[in-house]
N, C-alpha and C positions, 0 to 999 in steps of 0.2 A: 446690484449696485456695489461698486468698490468704494467703501466708506473710510475716509480719514476723519475721525471725530475730533472736534475741538470745541472750545468755548469762545464765543465772541462777546465783546462787551459793548453795550449801548447805554451811555450815561451811567456807567458802573453797574448795570444790570446784566446778569448772565443770560446768554441765549445759546442753547446747544445747536451745533451745526454738524453737517456731514458733507464732505466734498465728494462728488461723483466724478471719478477720473474719466470714465467713458464719455459722459455728456459734458464734462468740464463746467460744472455749475454747482453752486451751494444749495443744500437743502437745510431749511431752518425748522426747528421745533415750533409747531403752530401754537401750542399752549404757552410756550415761553414768550412768543411774540405778543399773544393776547394779554399775558400778564403785564408786560411792559407798557403796552398802549392803553390798557383799561385801568391799570392800577388796582385790579380786583384782588381781593383776599383769596378768592377761589376761582382762578382762571379757567379751570376745567368746567365748572358749572356755568361760567360766563359764556364759554364757547358753545355749550349745549343749548343755552338760551338763544344765542345768535343763530344757530342752525334751525331752531324751531320757528323763529320769527322771519327768517330770510330763506325761503325755499330754494331760491336760485343759488345762494351761497352753499347751502347744504348739498345740493346737487353737484356743485363745482368741487367741493371738498371730497365728496365720495368718488368723483371721476378722476380728479387730477392730483390728489394728495396721497402719496403712498405711506405705508408704515415703514419707518426707517429705524434701524437699531442705533440707539444713542445711550450715552452714559448718564444715569440719573444722579440725584443728590446723594444717594447711598453708595455710589461708586459702582453699582451693578448696571449692566447693559440690558435694555429692554426696548421693544419697538414702540415708537411714538408717531403720531400723525405729523407729517412733515410736508413742507411746500418749498418749491423753488422760488426765485425772486418774483416771477410773474404771479405765482400763487399768493405770496405774501402781499403783494400790491393789491390783489383782489380782496384779500381779507381786510386790509387797511380801510377800504371803502366802506366797510360795514361797522367800523368802530369810530364813533365820534371822539376824537382825541387831539389835543393841541400838539401832540408829539408826532402826528402823522407825517408832516413834511420833513422834520428832522430825521425821522426814521427812513423815509424814502432816500434821502441823501446818504444816510448811513449804509443802506443796502447797496447803493451804487458804489460806495467807497470800498466795501468789503469785497464785492465782486471784482472790482478793478485791481485791488491789491493782490488777490490770489492769482489773477491772470498774469500780472506783472511778475510775480514771484515764480510762476511756472516758466516764463520766458527767461527770466534772469534770477536764479536762486539767491544771488548775493543780496537782493533786496530784502529777502526774508531775514537774512543775517543782520542786515542794517537795521531793520525794524526791531529785532530782538535786542540788539545793542542799545538802541534808543530807549527801549522799555526798561532794561536793567539800569541804565544811567539815571532815568527818572526816578527809579526806586531807591537810588542812592548807594548802589553796590560799589565796592572798591574796584578801581580800574583793572588791577591785576586779576582779581577774581573774575571779572567780566570776560577778560581775554581767555581765561581757561574755560569758562562756561561756554563761550561761543565756539571754541575749538572742540569741546566735548559734543556739541550738537552735530558738527561735521563728522566726527568719529562715529557717533551713533547712526547717522544716516548711511555711512559707508557699510556699517555692520548689517543694518536692516536690508540694504540693497543686496548684500551677499546672501543673507537668509532667503530673500525672495528668489534669487537665482538658484538656490539649492532646494527649492520646492517647499520651504517652510511657509505655513499659512499665517497671514497677519492676524493679530488679535490674541487669542488664547495661547497659541504656540509661541508667538513672540514673547508673551509675558512669562511663560514657563522657562524659556531659554534665558531671558533676562534674570530671572530668579536664580537659575543655576549659576550664572556668572557672578551675581552679587554674593551668593552664599560661598562660592569658592574663594573669592578674594577678601570678603569682609568677615566671614564666619557667621553671617546672619542671612536669613531670607530677607527679601525686600520689605515685607510686612514687619518683621522684627526690627529691621533697620529704622523704619519710619516710627515705630513705637519708641525706640531709643531716643529719637529726636523729638518725640511728642507731636508727630505729624498725623494728620488724618487724610484729607483729600489733597493736601499740598504736594507739589512736585518734590521728590526726594533730591534730585540733582540740584535744584535751586536752593537747597538747604545744606549742601555739603561744603566742607571747608576746601581750601585750595588743594591740600594734600589728598583729601578724599576724592576730589574730582580727578586729580592726576592718576591716582591708583585705579579708579574706575575706567578712565580712558585707556590705561595700559591693559586692563583686562579685556576691554572691548576691541581694542586695536589688535591685540594678540589673537583673539578669537577670529577676527576677520582674516588675518594673515594665515592662520592655521586652516581655516575653511577654504581659502583660495588654494593652499598648497595640497590639501588632502581631498578636496571636493566631495564632502559627504553628501549622501543622497537622502533627502527628506528630513523629517523632524528628529527621529530617534538618533540617527548618526550625527546630526548637528548638535544634539544634546550632549553627546560625548565630547565633541570639540569645544562646546561652550564651557564645560567643566575644566577642560585642560587650559583653555585661555584664561579663565578666572584664577586657576591655581598659580599661574605665573605671577599675577599681581598679588596673590595671597602670600607667596614666598617673599616678594618685595616688601609687603606690609610687615611681615614678621621680622624681617631683617632690619627695617627702620625702627621698629618698636624695641628690638633687642639693643640697638645702638643708642637710641635716645632715652630709653627707659620710660617712654610715654606711649599711651595708646594712639594709634593713627585714626581710629574711628571713635568719635566721641558724641555725647549728647548735644554738644553745641551745634547750632545751625546758623547758616548765613542770614536767614531771614530775621532771626532774633537780634543778631549783631547789627544788621541793617536798620532795624527798628530803633535800636538805641542811638545809632548815629543820626538817624533822621530826627529823633526827638531832640537831640542836642542842637542840631542845626536849626530846627524850628524854634527852640528856646532862645537861641542867640538872636534869631531874626525878630522874635517878638520883643526881646529886651531892647533891641536896637530901634524899634519903632518909637517915634516921638509921641509923648502923651499930649493931652489937650492943652496943657499949659505951655508946651514947647512949640506948638504949631503957630 
């Protein structure tokens, strides 16, 4: 299975998913779905009890639900029981929950959106734009962030063409680029900003995003020009691409006298802006005497 892992949200609850490129369908973490529908404090135990009392369900899960590698809450990948949309609909039948019908509608929407995005990738960008707007990010920052997504996709497409394996090798090359331009590994960079599982790029300043884009764009162009074969040769190119942006960072810092990479992050600034907006909105509400 060619897995593109992501997190989908149902009523603000996280559900791990993996997209199967060959079959063109989503696979959902069964235990995550059970947690959402049952509101159980121990969804793994709840699932075990479901299998014991429903032999047909147990047989169905054993036959139709594969173990799929997904990222856990610790950030590490491990194989978990997963089911496609048909399988999840079967599981829903065994869980008495008022959320069953809303969840069915959510499943249909998730599948439809992915198919639409496959046909027209611009829809994925439009949805990302809408998400950042709802979170209150600055318009200029959003423009750079959306552009950075396109730059990243171009880079990973080039890596794929050069025989680099998705997952661990992509992560190592990304780390090489990040270290070459910022002077830190990705983990050190996230630590600087006080991040754990949050997306690093979502917490970069506009300047940091631009420098990261320069590093990734340069790496893509160097790879196209020199056509490295496999991971190790691509690793050398990644360092060279990152160094170009690193030189630019040092030149900017020398001219401004300020570090280009800082502990400030866009999410924290966004939270402050959101709090202010909400505070103004609350203050503007009429009280009982004014109604």
